[in-house]
C-alpha positions as CSV (number, residue, x, y, z in Angstrom):
1,M,118.0,105.7,97.5
2,L,114.9,105.7,95.4
3,N,114.6,108.3,92.7
4,E,111.4,110.2,91.8
5,H,110.3,107.7,89.2
6,Q,110.7,104.8,91.5
7,I,108.7,106.6,94.3
8,K,105.9,107.0,91.8
9,Q,106.1,103.3,90.9
10,I,105.8,102.3,94.5
11,G,102.4,104.1,94.6
12,R,101.3,102.2,91.6
13,G,101.8,98.8,93.2
14,I,105.3,97.9,92.2
15,Y,108.1,96.9,94.7
16,H,105.8,94.6,96.6
17,I,103.2,97.2,97.3
18,T,99.8,95.5,96.8
19,E,97.7,97.3,94.2
20,G,94.7,99.1,95.9
21,V,95.9,98.5,99.4
22,G,95.9,101.6,101.6
23,A,93.5,104.5,101.7
24,P,90.3,104.2,99.7
25,E,90.3,106.7,96.8
26,A,87.5,108.8,98.3
27,I,89.6,109.5,101.4
28,I,92.7,110.7,99.6
29,K,91.0,113.3,97.4
30,P,92.0,116.9,98.1
31,R,89.8,118.3,100.8
32,K,87.6,121.2,99.9
33,E,87.4,122.7,103.4
34,E,90.3,123.1,105.8
35,K,88.5,121.8,108.8
36,M,89.4,119.1,111.3
37,P,88.3,115.7,110.0
38,D,86.1,113.3,111.9
39,I,88.6,110.5,112.3
40,K,87.0,107.0,112.6
41,V,87.3,105.6,116.1
42,V,88.4,101.9,116.2
43,P,87.4,100.3,119.5
44,Y,89.3,97.4,121.1
45,K,86.5,94.9,120.2
46,A,86.7,95.7,116.5
47,L,90.3,94.4,116.4
48,L,89.3,91.0,117.8
49,D,87.4,90.1,114.6
50,I,90.4,90.7,112.2
51,R,92.7,87.9,111.3
52,Q,96.4,88.6,112.0
53,C,98.6,87.3,109.3
54,E,102.4,87.5,108.9
55,N,104.0,87.9,105.4
56,G,107.5,87.7,106.7
57,E,108.5,91.1,105.3
58,P,111.9,92.3,106.4
59,F,112.6,95.2,108.8
60,V,114.7,98.2,107.5
61,M,115.6,101.6,108.9
62,G,112.9,104.2,108.5
63,D,115.0,106.4,106.3
64,A,116.3,103.6,104.0
65,F,114.4,104.8,100.9
66,S,114.5,108.6,101.3
67,N,116.8,111.4,102.4
68,L,113.7,113.5,103.1
69,I,113.1,111.6,106.3
70,L,114.7,112.6,109.6
71,L,115.2,110.2,112.6
72,G,114.1,112.0,115.7
73,D,115.0,111.4,119.4
74,E,111.6,112.3,120.8
75,A,110.9,108.8,121.9
76,Q,114.1,108.6,123.8
77,K,113.5,111.9,125.5
78,A,110.0,110.8,126.5
79,G,111.5,107.9,128.4
80,K,110.9,105.2,125.7
81,L,114.5,104.0,125.9
82,Y,115.9,100.8,124.5
83,P,119.5,100.9,125.8
84,D,120.4,97.4,124.5
85,Y,119.2,98.3,120.9
86,P,119.7,102.0,120.4
87,D,118.5,102.1,116.7
88,I,115.6,99.6,117.0
89,V,113.2,102.5,117.5
90,W,113.6,103.5,113.9
91,L,113.0,100.0,112.4
92,L,110.0,99.5,110.2
93,R,108.6,96.9,107.7
94,E,109.9,97.5,104.2
95,Q,106.6,98.5,102.7
96,V,106.0,100.9,105.6
97,T,109.4,102.5,105.0
98,M,108.5,102.9,101.3
99,K,105.2,104.5,102.1
100,L,106.9,106.8,104.5
101,A,109.1,107.9,101.7
102,L,106.0,108.8,99.7
103,A,104.6,110.9,102.5
104,A,108.0,112.7,103.0
105,G,108.1,113.4,99.3
106,F,104.5,114.9,99.4
107,I,105.4,117.2,102.2
108,A,108.8,118.4,100.7
109,S,107.2,118.9,97.3
110,K,104.7,121.4,98.8
111,Y,107.1,123.0,101.3
112,P,110.8,122.4,100.5
113,S,112.0,123.4,103.9
114,L,109.9,120.8,105.7
115,R,110.9,117.2,106.5
116,L,108.9,114.3,107.8
117,K,110.4,113.1,111.1
118,L,110.2,109.5,112.4
119,C,110.2,109.4,116.2
120,E,109.3,105.8,116.9
121,G,108.6,102.8,114.8
122,Y,109.2,99.3,116.1
123,R,108.7,98.8,119.8
124,P,109.9,95.6,121.5
125,L,107.0,93.2,122.3
126,E,108.5,92.6,125.7
127,I,108.3,96.4,126.5
128,Q,104.7,96.6,125.2
129,E,103.8,93.7,127.5
130,K,105.4,95.3,130.5
131,R,103.7,98.7,129.9
132,F,100.3,97.1,129.4
133,E,100.6,95.1,132.7
134,E,101.5,98.4,134.4
135,K,98.3,100.1,133.0
136,L,96.2,97.1,134.1
137,T,97.6,97.4,137.6
138,V,96.9,101.1,137.8
139,L,93.3,100.6,136.6
140,R,92.7,97.7,139.0
141,E,93.9,99.8,141.9
142,S,92.1,102.9,140.9
143,G,88.8,101.9,142.5
144,R,86.9,102.0,139.3
145,I,84.4,99.2,138.7
146,F,84.5,97.3,135.5
147,A,81.6,95.2,134.3
148,N,83.9,92.5,133.0
149,E,87.5,91.7,131.9
150,E,86.7,93.0,128.4
151,E,85.8,96.4,129.7
152,L,89.0,96.5,131.8
153,F,91.0,95.7,128.7
154,E,89.2,98.3,126.6
155,S,90.1,101.0,129.2
156,A,93.7,99.8,129.4
157,H,93.9,99.6,125.6
158,Q,93.2,103.3,125.4
159,L,96.3,104.0,127.4
160,T,98.6,101.3,126.0
161,A,97.6,98.8,123.4
162,V,96.9,95.2,124.3
163,P,100.2,93.4,123.4
164,H,98.8,90.8,121.1
165,L,96.9,93.5,119.3
166,A,99.5,96.3,119.4
167,G,100.8,97.9,116.2
168,H,104.3,99.1,117.2
169,P,105.6,95.6,117.8
170,T,104.6,94.6,114.2
171,G,106.8,97.3,112.6
172,G,103.6,98.7,111.0
173,V,103.1,101.8,113.1
174,V,104.9,105.1,113.0
175,D,105.0,108.1,115.3
176,V,105.8,111.1,113.1
177,T,105.9,114.8,113.1
178,I,107.1,117.5,110.7
179,Y,110.4,119.4,111.1
180,N,111.2,122.9,109.8
181,L,114.8,123.2,108.5
182,E,114.6,127.0,108.5
183,N,114.1,127.4,112.3
184,S,115.3,123.9,113.4
185,Q,112.0,123.2,115.2
186,N,109.1,120.8,114.8
187,L,105.9,122.4,113.5
188,D,103.4,123.5,116.1
189,M,100.8,120.7,116.3
190,G,99.1,122.1,119.4
191,T,101.0,119.7,121.7
192,V,104.4,118.2,121.6
193,I,104.6,114.6,120.6
194,Y,103.9,112.2,123.5
195,A,102.1,114.9,125.5
196,F,99.9,112.4,127.4
197,S,99.1,114.7,130.3
198,N,96.4,116.3,128.1
199,P,94.8,113.5,126.1
200,V,92.0,115.5,124.7
201,E,94.3,118.1,123.0
202,L,96.5,115.5,121.4
203,S,93.5,113.7,119.8
204,W,91.7,114.7,116.7
205,K,88.9,115.9,118.9
206,A,91.0,118.8,120.3
207,K,89.0,122.0,120.7
208,N,91.6,124.6,121.4
209,L,93.8,124.5,118.3
210,T,94.8,127.6,116.4
211,S,94.3,127.8,112.7
212,T,98.1,127.2,112.2
213,Q,98.0,124.2,114.5
214,K,95.1,122.8,112.5
215,D,96.8,123.4,109.2
216,N,99.9,121.6,110.4
217,R,98.0,118.6,111.6
218,L,96.1,118.5,108.3
219,L,99.3,118.7,106.3
220,L,100.7,115.6,108.2
221,L,97.3,113.8,107.8
222,D,97.1,114.4,104.1
223,A,100.6,113.2,103.5
224,M,100.3,110.1,105.5
225,V,96.8,109.1,104.3
226,Q,97.7,109.7,100.6
227,A,100.7,107.3,101.2
228,G,98.3,104.6,102.4
229,F,98.5,105.0,106.2
230,A,95.5,105.0,108.6
231,P,95.3,107.7,111.3
232,Y,94.6,107.0,114.9
233,W,91.9,109.2,116.4
234,G,93.6,109.5,119.9
235,E,97.0,110.7,118.8
236,W,97.8,113.2,116.0
237,W,101.3,111.6,115.5
238,H,100.2,107.9,115.2
239,Y,99.8,106.3,111.8
240,S,99.6,102.6,110.8
241,F,99.9,100.3,107.8
242,G,99.4,96.6,107.4
243,E,98.4,95.9,111.0
244,L,95.2,95.6,113.0
245,E,94.2,99.3,113.4
246,W,94.9,99.9,109.7
247,A,92.8,96.9,108.7
248,A,89.9,98.0,111.0
249,Y,90.1,101.6,109.8
250,Y,89.8,100.6,106.1
251,D,87.5,97.6,106.7
252,Y,89.9,94.9,105.7
253,R,89.5,91.4,107.2
254,E,93.1,90.5,107.7
255,T,96.6,92.0,108.2
256,F,100.0,91.8,106.6
257,Y,101.9,91.8,109.8
258,S,101.8,90.4,113.3
259,Q,103.9,91.1,116.4
260,V,107.6,90.1,116.2
261,T,109.9,89.7,119.1
262,T,113.2,91.6,119.3
263,K,115.1,88.3,119.2
264,K,113.6,87.4,115.8
265,I,114.5,90.9,114.5
266,L,118.1,90.7,115.6
267,E,118.4,87.2,114.1
268,R,117.1,88.5,110.7
269,R,119.6,91.4,110.8
270,K,122.7,89.2,111.2
């Protein structure tokens, strides 16, 4: 377990965290107005120009460096089950886990009864491929007319990321929320996590949020961005580091991570 001094050192670039990598300084300054931010939209085409690299960083459990992180079962309840590998949903790259510890410490230092909850990290590449093919089939059979294959893929990507561009299979994406120890409930974010039946309300463009729901989303956003993650405009719970969406969001030209198969992860864990 990392102590407070070590957590601070991580933020300074020690323990394999690259100095200056993450959120630009201007973005992580305390906000003067508590209003919903204009989150940068990263289109499918923007990801194609970024070089995917692989630094070989190991995978570890999402709570490996902090006892302030909870492991949630929301992904399993939403039907994202991996029966052959029950704990794989909480695996992350080592740097991502360290940054998650920073975010958890930020939240707990402000509100001691609150905990950052990790609901999903790594997603098997095979499952990502299957889901994307399912979305393509639905769109092709919907009767919609697409100008070309790129437009079809852009539409499908908004529903489930194109596998060779997807962040979850890299171990660099987390789905997170905040849990209240006092009432044993997740904070009210306006929707429950994975509430895909109402895509507008789960995005950062939601119009019908109460002031409490806005504050809760902003608390999560501040913690994650200060730790170096990039937000995703379409889902309030989705944050990334070291992969394509993160690189595109912060205008980097290459990534730290690329997609990894479940077989390779299991081989590394032996």
